[in-house]
C-alpha positions in Angstrom: -119.7 132.4 -43.6 -116.4 132.3 -42.4 -115.7 136.5 -42.6 -119.0 136.5 -40.2 -117.7 134.0 -37.6 -114.5 136.0 -37.6 -116.6 139.3 -36.8 -118.5 137.5 -34.2 -115.9 136.0 -32.3 -114.0 139.6 -32.4 -117.1 141.5 -31.0 -117.3 138.7 -28.2 -113.6 139.4 -27.2 -114.1 142.9 -27.1 -117.7 142.7 -25.2 -116.0 139.9 -22.3 -112.9 142.4 -22.1 -110.7 140.6 -24.4 -109.8 143.5 -26.5 -107.3 146.6 -26.4 -109.3 149.0 -24.4 -106.3 151.3 -24.0 -106.3 150.6 -20.2 -103.4 148.0 -18.7 -104.6 145.2 -16.7 -103.0 144.5 -13.3 -100.7 141.7 -13.0 -100.9 139.9 -10.0 -97.6 140.2 -7.9 -94.7 138.1 -8.1 -94.7 135.6 -5.6 -92.3 136.7 -2.5 -88.6 135.3 -2.9 -88.0 132.5 -0.1 -86.8 134.1 3.1 -82.9 134.1 4.1 -81.9 134.8 7.4 -80.4 138.5 7.6 -76.8 139.0 7.5 -75.1 142.0 8.4 -73.3 143.7 5.2 -69.7 142.8 4.8 -68.2 145.4 6.7 -66.1 144.1 10.3 -68.3 147.2 11.9 -71.6 145.8 10.6 -70.5 141.9 11.6 -69.3 142.8 15.1 -72.6 145.1 15.9 -74.7 142.6 14.7 -72.8 139.5 16.6 -73.6 142.1 19.5 -77.0 143.0 18.9 -77.7 138.9 17.9 -76.4 137.8 21.1 -73.7 135.2 19.7 -73.0 133.8 23.6 -76.5 132.6 23.7 -76.2 130.6 20.7 -75.6 126.9 20.7 -72.3 125.8 20.7 -70.7 124.0 17.5 -71.9 120.3 17.5 -70.0 118.0 20.0 -67.9 120.8 21.1 -68.2 122.6 24.9 -66.5 125.9 26.1 -62.8 126.2 26.6 -62.0 123.0 24.4 -58.1 122.6 23.5 -57.3 124.9 20.6 -54.2 125.7 18.7 -52.3 128.2 16.8 -53.5 130.4 15.1 -56.7 130.6 17.5 -55.3 130.0 20.8 -55.0 127.3 23.0 -58.6 127.0 24.4 -61.4 127.9 22.1 -65.0 128.2 22.3 -67.5 128.1 18.9 -70.8 129.3 18.6 -73.0 129.3 15.4 -76.0 130.4 14.6 -79.4 128.6 13.7 -78.5 128.1 10.3 -74.7 127.0 10.7 -76.4 124.4 13.3 -79.0 123.2 11.9 -76.2 122.6 8.4 -73.9 121.2 10.9 -76.2 118.4 12.6 -77.8 117.5 9.2 -74.6 116.7 7.5 -74.5 119.9 5.1 -71.4 119.9 3.2 -71.7 123.9 2.6 -73.0 126.4 4.9 -76.1 127.9 3.9 -76.3 132.0 3.4 -76.7 133.9 6.2 -74.8 131.1 8.4 -72.2 132.7 11.1 -69.5 130.7 13.1 -67.7 132.7 16.0 -65.0 131.3 18.0 -63.7 132.5 21.3 -59.8 132.3 21.4 -58.4 132.4 24.8 -54.9 132.1 26.4 -53.9 129.1 28.4 -55.1 131.2 31.5 -58.5 131.3 30.2 -58.2 135.3 29.4 -60.2 135.6 26.4 -57.8 136.9 23.5 -59.6 137.8 20.3 -63.2 136.7 18.6 -62.8 135.6 15.3 -66.1 135.1 12.8 -67.1 133.7 9.8 -70.3 134.8 7.6 -71.1 133.2 5.0 -72.4 136.1 2.3 -73.0 134.1 -1.3 -71.4 136.8 -3.9 -69.0 137.9 -1.4 -65.9 136.2 -2.5 -66.4 133.1 -4.5 -62.7 132.0 -4.4 -62.8 132.1 -0.4 -66.1 130.0 -0.4 -67.7 133.2 -0.2 -66.7 133.9 3.7 -66.4 137.1 4.9 -63.9 136.7 7.8 -63.2 138.8 11.0 -61.5 139.3 14.3 -61.2 141.8 16.7 -60.1 142.2 20.0 -61.8 141.5 23.2 -63.1 145.0 23.4 -64.4 144.9 19.6 -61.3 146.6 17.8 -60.6 145.2 14.2 -57.3 143.3 13.9 -58.8 141.5 10.8 -61.1 141.7 8.2 -63.0 140.9 4.9 -61.3 139.0 2.2 -58.5 138.3 5.4 -55.6 136.6 3.2 -54.4 134.9 6.6 -57.7 133.0 7.1 -58.4 132.0 3.5 -54.7 130.9 3.0 -55.2 128.6 6.0 -59.1 127.6 5.5 -57.6 126.6 1.9 -56.6 123.6 3.3 -60.3 122.4 3.5 -61.8 124.2 0.6 -63.7 120.6 -0.1 -65.5 121.1 3.4 -66.4 125.0 2.6 -63.3 126.0 4.9 -64.5 125.0 8.0 -61.6 122.9 10.0 -63.0 122.3 13.2 -64.0 118.9 13.5 -67.6 118.0 12.3 
């Protein structure tokens, strides 16, 4: 009797497609990962091209800052700091760290308001854990690279606020 019940269950299983028919079943596709802002790759040329194509000068400025605010060395006597939407949202919502894809661009001006350099930080997960995963870049006004990557001069200064995600501009 017990064997009959097992045989009946096996027959039903095969008849309903639950047995091994030699065919593979299609599985549902895995859910798509959550979208992350596209970030340029970690080369100075790619970041510069991204800043130009994204029109960073149309981005919002660092919250609470205006154009040509008073700065200091090593960036310049006058500064204008732009942030992409990810960075702006993080800053205005009190985030301790910037999200992946956050970009901060600081234009460095001479005392006579002449643009001297453009510096940028791009948050790239897995890039540089010791440096907060920031890719650093500094270009002259024409886009000629001066410093990039895991720039020791940038990391050394910004590490003074490693607990604040290496950001030195007041929040």
